[in-house]
N, C-alpha and C positions, 0 to 999 in steps of 0.2 A: 305790205298788206298781210293781214291775218288770213288764215285758212278759210276757204269758201267751200261748203259742202252742197253740191247740187241736189235738189229735191224734185226737179222737173226736167222735161225734155229740153234739149238745146234747139232753140228756134232761131230764125233769121229773117231779115228783110233787107231790101236794097233801098237805102235812103236816096232820094233824088230831089230835083228842084221843085217838085210838088210831092206832097206826102203820099206814100203808097198805102195800100191796105195794110192794116196793122196785124201784129201777132199778139196772142193772149198768153202771158206767162202764167202757167198754172203749176202749183206745187202738189205733188202726189201725197204729201203727208198732212194736208189740210191746215197748214200754218196760217193763222189769221193775218199777220202782217209780215210776209216773207221779204227777204232781200232779193234783189234781182241783180245779176251780173250783166252789165252792158259792155260789149266789146266792139270797138271799131277796128276791123281787120284791114281797112284800106291804108295804104302807105302814103297817100297824098291828099285825101279829101276829109275835112272835118264834117260833122253832122250834129244837128240839134235834134235830140231824141225827146219826144213828148210822150206822156202817158195819161191814161184816164180810164173811166169806167166803161167806155165803149170805143168802137173804132172811130166814130166821129169826134169824140173828145180827145183821143190820142192824136189824131190829125190836127185838130184845132190847137192843141198845146205844143205842137212841133214848130215853134216859132221862136226866134231870138228877139224877144221883146219883154218889157217890164210887165206886160199884162198876163204872163203865164208863169205860175210857180211850179207847174208840173212838167218841167223840161230840164234837160241837162245838155250842156255843150260838150260833146264828146270829140276830143281831138283825134286826129288820125293816129292809128297804132296804139291807142290807149284803151284802158278798161276801168270801170268803176262799179262798186257795189252800192246800190241805192235801196233804201227801205220804202216800199210802196204798198198800197192796199192790195190784198189778195185778189188775184184774177185780173189785174190791170192789163190793158192793151197798150202796145208800144208801136210808134211810127216815127219817122224821121225825115228831116229835110236838109238838103245841102245847098251851098251857094252856087255850085256848078257841078256838073258831072254826077257820079253816083258813088256811094260808099256801102260796103257790106257790113251790116250790124248784126251781131249775135246777142241773143237774150236768153237767160236761163235763171229760173227761180231757184232759190236755195237759202242757206243759212250761213252766217259768218259774223265776225265781229272785229 
């Protein structure tokens, strides 16, 4: 993975069997379409992370189905950089138990 330069605060939520209140990834340098680093710090639970323009949209997109393009299956102990619209909200759902998910806006390639 190439370098990732954080441009916003490190946020987190606990993914669970029902989507929790989302966090909004904001970039302090006003980048129009920032990347966001998503990290699943759990060692045993995967999480489907959804994003959208509001808390409700993020929760609705946190599903493992063909109906949502605004989600990513984040395996346990992994991270991914995703390009999303500025100011997106993030939430997540697990198949069982809970997973700690970290979200941070930034730039990378």
